[in-house]
N, C-alpha and C positions, 0 to 999 in steps of 0.2 A: 716681605717679611718684616718682622717688627725689629726694634732696635736691639733688644737682647738676643734674639736670633742672630741678627747680623753680627753683633759682638762675639757671640759663641763661634760662629763659623770662622770669623777673621782669626780669633785667637787660636783656635784648632788647626787652621790652615798654616799659620805662621810658626807655631811651636809643636805641631803634630799632636797635641793634646790640651784638653781644657776641662776644668771641673766647674760645675754649676749646681744650683739649687733649683728644684721644681717643687712648689708648694712646700719648701723648707725640707725637700729630701735630697739628700746628695748624689750626684751622678758624675761620671766622667765619660769623656767622649775622646778616644785616642786612636791614632794609627798603629796597625799592629802588622808587622811583616816578619816572616820567618823563613830561612832557609838554611841549606846545610846538608850534609851527607845523609842524616836519619831524619830529616825534616821534609815535609811536603811544603813547597814554596806557597806563601800565602801573604796576600796584600789586601787587607781589610780595614775597615773602620769599626771600633767596638764602642757601643754604649754600654756602660757598665753602671749597676745599681751599686752604690759604695756601701750599702748596708747588707744586703744579701749577697753581693758578688755576682748576681746572675748578669749575663752579657748577651747582647744581640749584635750579630754581625750585619755589616752593610757592605755592599762592593766598592761604594766610594763615598766621599763626604757629601756630595749632593744628595744621595739617597738617604743618607742618615738625617740630614737637614730636613728634608721633606717629611720624615716619619715623625722627627722631634716636633716639627710645625704642626702636625696634624693630631699628634697624640699628647703634647706637652703645653698646657697653657697658663702655667704659673710660674715661668722662669724668673728668678730674680737676680742673685748674684751670680756673676761669670768671672772665674779665676783663671789665669793662665800662668 
């Protein structure tokens, strides 16, 4: 993994979320869990496009990082 990918993973792990730019397009990677009386338990990582708010779910952070590595080749800024 490249330096930016490692930085993204480390920030996401430590804070349960991270924002980043891929070709100057903003995204967020965040951990999402829901539980309660009227909610189905859910424990996933979301990759969200911050312009369209479309989100993709991954069962764990490693699966999200594999997808990001294979599909996003222009990550610049990583914010946490």
